[in-house]
C-alpha positions in Angstrom: 14.4 34.5 27.8 15.8 37.9 28.9 16.9 40.6 26.7 20.5 40.2 28.1 20.4 36.5 27.2 19.1 37.2 23.8 21.8 39.9 23.1 24.5 37.4 24.4 23.3 34.8 22.0 23.1 37.1 19.1 26.7 38.4 19.7 27.8 34.7 20.0 26.1 33.9 16.7 27.6 36.8 14.9 31.1 36.0 16.2 30.8 32.4 14.9 30.1 33.8 11.4 33.7 35.2 11.3 35.5 32.4 13.0 37.4 29.5 11.2 35.7 26.1 11.3 36.0 24.2 14.6 38.4 21.5 15.2 35.8 19.4 16.8 34.3 16.7 14.4 30.7 15.8 14.3 31.5 12.4 16.0 33.3 14.2 18.7 30.6 16.8 19.2 28.0 14.0 19.4 29.8 12.1 22.1 30.3 15.2 24.1 26.9 17.1 23.8 24.3 14.9 22.2 21.4 13.4 24.3 19.0 10.9 22.7 15.3 11.3 23.3 12.7 8.8 24.6 10.6 9.7 21.5 13.2 8.5 19.0 15.5 6.0 20.7 15.4 3.0 22.9 18.8 4.1 24.4 17.7 7.5 25.7 20.2 9.6 27.4 23.9 10.7 26.5 24.8 9.5 23.0 27.2 6.6 23.2 29.2 6.1 19.9 30.4 2.7 21.1 27.0 1.3 20.4 27.0 2.5 16.8 30.6 2.6 15.8 29.5 2.4 12.1 28.3 6.1 12.5 31.8 7.5 13.3 33.3 7.7 9.8 30.2 9.2 8.2 30.0 11.9 10.9 33.8 12.6 10.5 33.3 13.0 6.8 30.5 15.5 7.4 32.9 17.7 9.6 33.8 21.2 8.1 37.5 20.5 7.8 37.1 17.2 5.9 37.3 17.6 2.1 34.3 15.4 1.5 31.4 17.4 0.1 28.8 14.8 -0.2 28.0 11.7 2.0 25.9 8.9 0.8 24.5 6.4 3.2 22.7 3.5 1.6 21.9 1.9 5.0 19.3 -0.6 6.4 16.5 0.7 8.5 16.8 1.0 12.2 20.7 1.2 12.4 20.8 4.9 13.2 21.0 6.7 9.9 18.5 9.3 11.0 20.5 9.8 14.2 23.5 10.7 12.1 21.5 13.3 10.3 20.2 14.6 13.7 23.8 14.8 15.0 24.9 16.6 11.9 22.2 19.2 12.3 22.9 19.6 16.0 26.6 20.1 15.2 25.7 22.9 12.8 23.5 24.7 15.1 26.0 24.6 18.0 29.4 24.7 16.3 29.2 26.0 12.7 25.8 27.9 12.2 24.6 28.3 8.7 21.4 27.8 6.7 20.3 24.1 6.5 17.7 22.5 4.2 16.2 19.1 5.2 14.2 17.3 2.4 11.8 14.6 3.2 9.8 12.6 0.6 6.8 15.0 1.4 6.0 17.8 3.9 3.0 15.9 5.4 3.2 13.5 7.0 7.0 12.9 6.8 8.4 16.3 7.1 6.1 17.1 9.9 6.9 14.0 11.6 10.7 14.7 11.5 10.1 18.1 12.9 8.0 17.1 15.8 9.2 13.7 16.7 13.0 14.0 15.9 14.1 17.5 15.6 12.2 19.2 18.4 13.0 16.5 21.0 16.6 16.7 20.1 16.7 20.3 20.8 14.7 20.1 23.8 16.9 17.2 25.4 20.3 18.4 24.3 21.3 21.2 26.7 23.8 22.7 24.2 21.0 23.4 21.7 18.0 24.2 24.0 18.7 27.9 24.3 19.6 28.3 20.5 15.9 28.0 19.5 13.2 30.2 21.0 10.0 28.8 22.5 7.6 28.2 19.8 4.7 29.6 21.9 6.2 33.1 21.7 5.4 35.6 18.9 8.1 35.9 16.2 10.0 33.0 17.6 11.0 31.6 14.4 10.3 28.1 15.7 7.7 26.5 13.6 7.1 22.9 12.3 8.7 23.8 8.9 11.4 26.1 10.1 13.8 26.4 13.1 15.7 29.6 13.5 18.9 29.8 15.6 21.7 32.4 15.8 23.6 32.4 12.5 21.3 30.1 10.6 18.0 28.2 10.3 16.6 24.8 9.4 14.0 24.7 6.8 12.1 21.4 6.2 10.7 20.8 2.7 9.1 18.0 0.7 10.6 16.5 -2.4 7.0 16.4 -3.8 6.7 20.3 -3.5 9.5 21.8 -5.6 8.5 25.3 -4.6 10.1 24.6 -1.2 13.5 23.6 -3.0 14.0 26.7 -5.1 14.3 29.4 -2.5 17.3 31.1 -0.8 20.9 29.6 -0.9 21.8 27.1 1.7 25.1 25.7 3.0 24.0 22.3 4.3 21.7 19.9 2.6 20.1 16.7 4.3 18.1 14.4 2.1 16.2 11.7 4.0 14.8 8.5 2.4 15.7 9.3 -1.2 14.2 6.1 -2.7 10.8 7.3 -1.6 10.9 10.5 -3.5 8.6 11.1 -6.3 9.5 12.8 -9.7 7.7 16.0 -10.3 6.7 18.1 -13.4 9.3 20.7 -12.3 12.0 18.3 -12.5 14.5 16.1 -10.5 14.0 17.2 -6.8 17.4 16.1 -5.8 19.0 18.4 -8.5 16.8 21.4 -7.6 17.8 21.0 -3.9 21.5 20.7 -4.8 21.4 24.0 -6.8 20.9 25.8 -3.7 24.3 24.8 -2.4 26.0 26.6 -5.4 26.7 29.8 -3.4 28.7 28.1 -0.7 32.0 26.7 -1.7 32.3 25.0 1.7 28.9 23.3 1.5 28.1 19.7 2.6 25.4 17.3 1.8 24.2 14.2 3.5 21.9 11.8 1.7 20.4 8.7 3.3 18.1 6.0 2.2 17.2 2.3 2.3 17.7 0.6 -1.0 15.0 -0.7 -3.4 15.9 -1.5 -7.0 19.3 -1.5 -8.7 20.0 1.8 -10.4 17.3 3.6 -8.5 17.6 6.4 -6.0 20.5 6.0 -3.6 22.0 3.2 -5.8 22.0 5.6 -8.8 24.0 8.2 -6.6 26.5 5.6 -5.5 27.1 3.6 -8.6 25.8 6.0 -11.3 22.4 6.4 -13.0 21.5 3.8 -15.6 20.5 5.4 -19.0 18.2 3.8 -21.6 21.0 2.0 -23.2 21.9 0.4 -19.9 25.1 2.4 -19.5 26.0 3.9 -16.0 26.8 7.5 -15.3 29.3 8.9 -12.7 28.9 7.6 -9.1 30.7 8.1 -5.8 34.5 8.7 -5.6 34.9 6.4 -2.7 32.8 3.4 -1.6 33.1 1.8 1.7 31.5 -1.3 3.3 31.1 -1.9 7.0 32.7 -5.3 7.2 33.4 -8.0 9.9 36.6 -9.8 10.7 36.6 -13.6 10.9 37.6 -14.7 14.4 39.6 -17.6 12.9 41.5 -16.2 9.8 41.1 -12.5 10.3 39.8 -11.8 6.9 37.1 -9.1 6.6 33.9 -9.5 4.5 30.7 -7.4 4.2 28.0 -9.3 5.9 25.2 -10.5 3.6 22.3 -12.9 4.3 23.9 -15.7 2.3 26.5 -15.8 5.0 23.8 -16.8 7.7 23.3 -20.5 7.9 20.4 -22.2 10.0 18.4 -25.4 9.8 14.7 -26.3 10.0 13.6 -22.6 10.3 15.2 -22.5 13.8 16.8 -19.2 14.6 18.7 -20.7 17.5 20.8 -22.7 15.0 22.1 -19.6 13.1 25.8 -19.4 12.3 27.8 -16.9 10.4 30.1 -18.2 7.7 33.4 -16.8 6.6 33.8 -17.0 2.9 37.6 -17.1 3.1 38.2 -20.1 5.5 34.7 -21.5 5.9 34.7 -20.9 9.7 31.3 -20.8 11.3 30.5 -18.3 14.1 27.8 -19.1 16.5 25.3 -16.8 18.1 27.5 -16.8 21.2 30.1 -15.0 19.2 27.9 -12.5 17.5 28.8 -9.5 19.7 32.5 -10.4 19.5 32.6 -10.6 15.8 30.5 -7.4 15.4 33.0 -5.5 17.5 35.7 -6.2 14.9 33.6 -4.1 12.4 35.3 -1.5 10.4 34.8 0.2 7.0 36.8 -1.4 4.1 37.4 0.8 1.0 36.4 -1.0 -2.3 36.5 1.8 -4.6 38.7 5.0 -4.6 38.8 7.6 -7.3 38.6 10.8 -5.2 37.3 12.4 -1.9 34.4 14.7 -2.7 31.6 12.1 -2.9 31.9 9.2 -0.4 29.2 6.4 0.0 29.3 4.0 3.0 27.3 0.6 3.1 26.0 -0.8 6.4 23.2 -3.3 7.3 21.6 -4.8 10.3 23.7 -7.9 10.0 26.8 -6.2 11.0 25.7 -3.6 13.5 25.7 -4.0 17.3 22.3 -2.6 17.9 20.6 -5.4 15.7 20.5 -9.2 16.1 20.9 -11.9 13.6 17.9 -13.7 15.1 15.7 -10.7 14.3 16.8 -10.6 10.7 16.3 -14.3 10.0 12.9 -14.3 11.8 11.8 -11.5 9.6 12.9 -13.4 6.5 11.2 -16.5 7.6 8.0 -14.7 8.4 8.0 -13.1 5.0 8.2 -16.5 3.2 5.4 -16.8 0.5 4.7 -13.0 0.5 6.8 -11.2 -2.1 5.7 -7.7 -0.6 7.0 -8.5 2.8 10.0 -10.3 1.6 11.1 -7.2 -0.4 10.8 -5.1 2.7 13.1 -7.5 4.5 15.6 -7.6 1.6 15.6 -3.9 1.2 15.4 -2.6 4.8 17.1 -5.5 6.8 19.7 -7.0 4.4 20.3 -3.6 2.6 20.1 -5.4 -0.8 18.2 -4.5 -3.9 15.1 -6.4 -5.0 15.6 -8.4 -8.2 12.1 -9.6 -8.9 11.3 -7.1 -11.6 14.6 -7.5 -13.6 14.2 -9.2 -16.9 11.0 -10.3 -18.8 7.7 -10.3 -17.1 5.7 -13.5 -16.4 4.2 -15.2 -19.4 0.5 -15.4 -19.9 0.7 -19.1 -21.1 2.3 -20.1 -17.8 -0.8 -18.8 -15.9 -3.2 -20.4 -18.2 -1.6 -23.9 -17.6 -2.0 -23.3 -13.7 -5.8 -22.9 -13.9 -7.8 -25.0 -11.3 -11.1 -26.6 -11.2 -13.2 -24.9 -8.5 -15.7 -27.1 -6.5 -18.1 -24.1 -6.5 -18.1 -20.4 -7.6 -16.4 -19.3 -4.5 -13.8 -21.8 -3.2 -13.1 -22.4 0.4 -10.6 -19.9 1.8 -12.2 -16.8 0.2 -13.8 -14.6 2.7 -14.5 -11.4 0.8 -15.3 -10.7 -2.9 -14.4 -7.4 -4.4 -14.8 -6.2 -8.0 -12.7 -3.9 -10.2 -14.3 -2.4 -13.4 -12.4 -0.7 -16.3 -14.4 1.8 -18.4 -14.0 2.1 -22.1 -16.0 4.1 -24.7 -17.9 1.1 -25.9 -17.8 -1.3 -22.9 -17.3 -2.0 -19.3 -15.1 -4.8 -18.3 -15.3 -6.2 -14.7 -13.6 -8.8 -12.7 -14.7 -10.4 -9.3 -11.9 -11.6 -7.0 -12.2 -13.6 -3.8 -9.7 -12.8 -0.9 -8.5 -14.3 2.3 -6.9 -12.4 5.1 -3.3 -12.9 3.9 -4.5 -11.8 0.5 -4.4 -15.2 -1.3 -6.8 -14.5 -4.1 -9.2 -16.4 -6.3 -10.5 -15.1 -9.7 -14.2 -15.7 -9.6 -15.7 -14.1 -12.7 -14.9 -11.8 -15.6 -17.7 -10.1 -17.5 -17.7 -7.6 -20.5 -20.9 -5.3 -20.9 -21.1 -3.8 -24.3 -22.6 -0.5 -25.0 -22.2 3.3 -25.1 -20.8 4.4 -21.6 -21.1 8.2 -22.2 -24.2 8.3 -20.1 -25.7 6.6 -17.1 -29.1 6.5 -19.0 -27.6 4.0 -21.5 -28.5 0.3 -20.9 -24.9 -0.7 -20.4 -24.9 0.9 -16.9 -28.2 -0.8 -16.1 -26.7 -4.1 -17.1 -23.6 -3.5 -15.0 -25.7 -2.3 -11.9 -27.8 -5.5 -12.2 -24.7 -7.5 -12.2 -23.4 -6.0 -9.0 -26.3 -7.7 -7.2 -25.2 -11.1 -8.3 -24.8 -13.9 -5.7 -21.8 -16.3 -6.1 -22.4 -19.8 -4.8 -20.0 -21.0 -2.0 -19.8 -24.3 -0.3 -22.2 -23.5 2.5 -23.9 -20.2 1.4 -24.0 -17.5 -1.2 -21.6 -14.5 -1.4 -22.2 -11.1 -2.6 -19.9 -8.3 -3.6 -18.4 -6.5 -0.6 -16.6 -3.7 -2.2 -15.3 -2.4 -5.5 -13.5 0.3 -7.5 -14.7 1.7 -10.9 -12.2 3.4 -13.2 -13.1 7.1 -13.3 -10.1 8.2 -15.4 -12.1 8.2 -18.7 -15.6 9.4 -17.7 -15.2 10.9 -14.2 -18.6 12.6 -14.1 -20.5 9.5 -15.4 -18.7 7.2 -13.0 -19.3 9.4 -10.0 -23.0 9.7 -10.8 -23.2 5.9 -11.1 -21.4 5.3 -7.9 -23.8 7.7 -6.2 -26.8 5.8 -7.5 -25.6 2.6 -6.0 -25.7 4.0 -2.6 -23.0 1.6 -1.5 -20.4 2.5 1.3 -17.7 0.3 -0.2 -17.9 1.2 -3.8 -15.5 4.0 -5.0 -14.6 5.9 -8.2 -10.9 5.5 -8.6 -8.2 7.1 -10.8 -4.9 5.3 -11.4 -1.7 7.2 -10.8 1.9 6.0 -11.6 4.9 6.9 -9.4 6.1 6.1 -5.9 2.8 5.9 -4.1 1.0 3.1 -2.1 -1.8 1.2 -3.6 -4.3 3.3 -1.7 -3.6 6.4 0.3 -3.5 6.4 4.1 -6.4 8.2 5.9 -4.1 11.0 6.7 -2.8 11.6 3.2 -6.3 11.4 1.8 -7.6 14.0 4.3 -4.6 16.2 3.4 -5.3 16.0 -0.3 -9.0 16.8 0.1 -8.1 19.7 2.4 -5.7 21.2 -0.1 -8.0 20.8 -3.0 -10.2 23.9 -3.9 -12.6 22.0 -6.1 -16.0 21.1 -4.7 -16.4 18.2 -7.1 -16.7 14.6 -5.8 -13.2 13.3 -5.4 -11.9 9.9 -6.8 -9.7 7.6 -4.8 -6.1 7.8 -5.9 -4.9 4.3 -6.8 -1.0 3.6 -6.9 -1.0 1.6 -10.1 2.8 1.1 -10.1 2.7 -0.5 -6.6 -0.3 -2.5 -7.4 1.2 -4.0 -10.6 4.5 -4.7 -8.7 2.7 -6.6 -6.0 0.6 -8.5 -8.5 3.3 -9.6 -10.8 5.4 -10.7 -7.8 2.5 -12.8 -6.7 1.8 -14.2 -10.1 5.3 -15.9 -9.8 4.6 -17.6 -6.6 4.4 -21.4 -6.4 1.8 -22.9 -4.2 2.8 -24.5 -0.9 2.0 -28.2 -0.5 -0.3 -27.3 2.4 -2.4 -25.4 -0.2 -2.4 -22.3 1.8 0.0 -19.7 0.2 -0.2 -16.0 1.2 -0.5 -13.9 -1.9 -1.0 -16.8 -4.3 -3.3 -16.1 -7.3 -5.7 -18.9 -8.3 -7.6 -18.9 -11.7 -10.6 -21.1 -12.6 -10.7 -23.5 -15.6 -13.5 -21.5 -17.3 -13.9 -20.4 -20.9 -13.8 -16.7 -19.7 -10.2 -17.2 -18.5 -8.9 -18.1 -21.9 -5.3 -17.5 -23.3 -6.3 -14.0 -24.4 -7.2 -13.0 -20.8 -3.8 -14.0 -19.6 -2.1 -12.2 -22.3 -3.8 -9.0 -21.3 -3.2 -9.7 -17.6 0.5 -9.9 -18.4 0.6 -7.2 -21.0 3.0 -4.9 -19.3 6.6 -5.0 -18.1 9.0 -2.7 -16.1 11.7 -0.8 -17.8 14.3 1.7 -16.6 14.0 5.2 -18.1 16.4 8.1 -17.5 14.0 11.0 -16.9 15.4 14.5 -16.1 18.7 13.0 -15.0 17.0 10.5 -12.6 16.6 6.7 -13.2 13.1 5.6 -12.8 11.1 2.5 -13.2 8.2 2.7 -15.7 5.6 0.2 -16.6 5.1 0.0 -20.4 3.1 -2.3 -22.7 4.9 -5.3 -24.1 3.7 -4.5 -27.5 2.3 -1.2 -28.8 -1.5 -1.3 -29.0 -1.7 -4.4 -26.7 -4.9 -4.4 -24.6 -4.6 -4.7 -20.7 -8.2 -4.5 -19.4 -7.9 -7.6 -17.2 -4.8 -6.1 -15.6 -6.6 -2.8 -14.9 -9.5 -4.7 -13.4 -7.3 -6.7 -11.2 -5.5 -3.7 -9.9 -8.8 -1.9 -9.0 -10.1 -5.1 -7.4 -7.1 -5.2 -5.1 -7.5 -1.5 -4.4 -11.0 -2.2 -3.3 -9.9 -4.7 -0.7 -7.3 -2.3 0.6 -9.8 0.6 0.8 -12.4 -1.6 2.5 -9.8 -2.8 5.0 -12.0 -5.7 6.2 -12.3 -6.7 9.8 -11.2 -10.2 9.2 -12.0 -11.4 12.9 -15.7 -10.6 12.3 -15.6 -12.6 8.9 -14.6 -15.9 10.3 -18.0 -16.8 11.5 -21.3 -15.8 10.0 -22.2 -13.7 6.9 -19.2 -12.2 5.1 -20.9 -9.4 3.3 -21.6 -5.7 4.0 -24.8 -4.9 5.7 -25.8 -2.2 3.2 -25.5 -4.4 0.2 -28.7 -4.6 -1.7 -30.8 -7.8 -1.9 -29.0 -10.0 -4.3 -30.2 -11.8 -7.2 -28.8 -15.3 -7.7 -27.2 -15.8 -11.0 -25.2 -18.9 -12.0 -21.7 -17.9 -13.1 -20.8 -20.8 -15.3 -21.7 -20.6 -18.9 -20.3 -19.6 -22.3 -17.6 -17.0 -22.3 -18.7 -13.4 -22.7 -15.3 -12.2 -24.1 -15.8 -11.0 -27.5 -13.2 -10.5 -30.2 -12.6 -6.9 -31.1 -10.3 -5.3 -33.6 -6.7 -5.3 -32.4 -4.7 -2.1 -32.1 -6.9 -0.3 -29.6 -4.6 1.4 -27.2 -5.7 1.6 -23.5 -4.5 3.8 -20.8 -5.6 4.8 -17.3 
């Protein structure tokens, strides 16, 4: 860029600082100037608002002359909520330059992905923005992954998991993405920290978007008010709108929900959409017509500063009813997948964790007689081990490709665990060479995770002595994290760590318990094959005490630093929960191993590096010993 061009852009930027807000709204700007990129849209080219009419009102509210100061979008996935954020940012750069902070759940990979996959292509392909940001290849361009500088302002990209990036200079515009995936930090509520940076600008604006998860959590707490420990709600949005469709017969508007879709025999071609007012059924041939009647209906009105707008895939033109119903049908029998559909397609909260947890006696009554140690269907055996001062507890679990599981064995090894030289570790090591009898062959343990939270150096030393590729030391961590880290996140964590000590695998215990408890409530299909279903043997080791410990925790809502969060707690103070811990680690081992199931459908289903196994008959007297109650366990 020539010096003359740079000077022209600078003067233009300075002039804009002293001019009144433009009359052009964000929606109008988007229709006139915005171009969608191939990297982020199936409809690349000039932005067409008629394809996403549900985006118009949010973008109008975000415009400088509108009195609204905060826009909340609890929307389904894939209905252009990120496009609204991009349009808002593009408008700021071109029409009303000022400092902008974009907060993603984390800097890597999500912040980086937003910058490289969404923001950079928008700047490149929208001519009105291209010359505002210098080429990143040039020195002092101000164009990096974490920061884009333009005349009169900048865009800083931060992670909610890194509060240091939220407590810097003042900003006028704040964009918060995927709020329900943000984690709480020791420094406090990341959303409140980010909002403090708006205080210096009386004309500030905030856009917060997210798919929903649980009632009272994240975006729902912002819309309806956070729930305190007594179940009382705080302040929510001043106005709440719902993107609604009009019945083609009676003209009544209703917010489309999954309960309004009717179909027979799992056939998506029989789908009809029902009007609650008159009972009229709209067929698939009327889907586009009824969706073109869509408009926002105001359901709550107590002010203008904080406005929430609900929309989902069922009411938007860019999605089809067939897709939503097919996703629902495909997720049947798998609570994990079903929750994703409920949250991200239907834009509803997941109800499974509300109320009391599952009862241990119910699981005890569901025990089965296995024909052999390893029933048909189980293809891989994993183990999870919990380490206490005076014992090691371990469970072996068999798994199928769709994560239907069979509890195979539970053992307790008594002894001092403070040193690997003690006999308890020798006993445990010998047990890990056990063969378990199947119908046509014997099985050995393919993978395992051993709790390293209590004695990390001892556990790491033991794991090293095993010389097994698929045995890991693991540490449980609460919060919004997956059961196991992705390869990218793990590499990032290890790269940032300065310690040269052997690292443990981080296990997302909250997610693992959520998945387990959802699966414990499943009912077995008549076919006998039920994805995610948990089988337990009629065996003395799986006694009522085992199931009481397996179901020893429940989820409660806690108001922490002004933010409602879900927290797993013991049902009763001092209650033991080792079988729950072992089950969590066994599941984590399966996820870490990530078996190549196609290779397991034929011959030997065990890892080649497994040592020569010693056949031990599993059946026998229970090894569970009564110990004094009141022993409090923790990760």
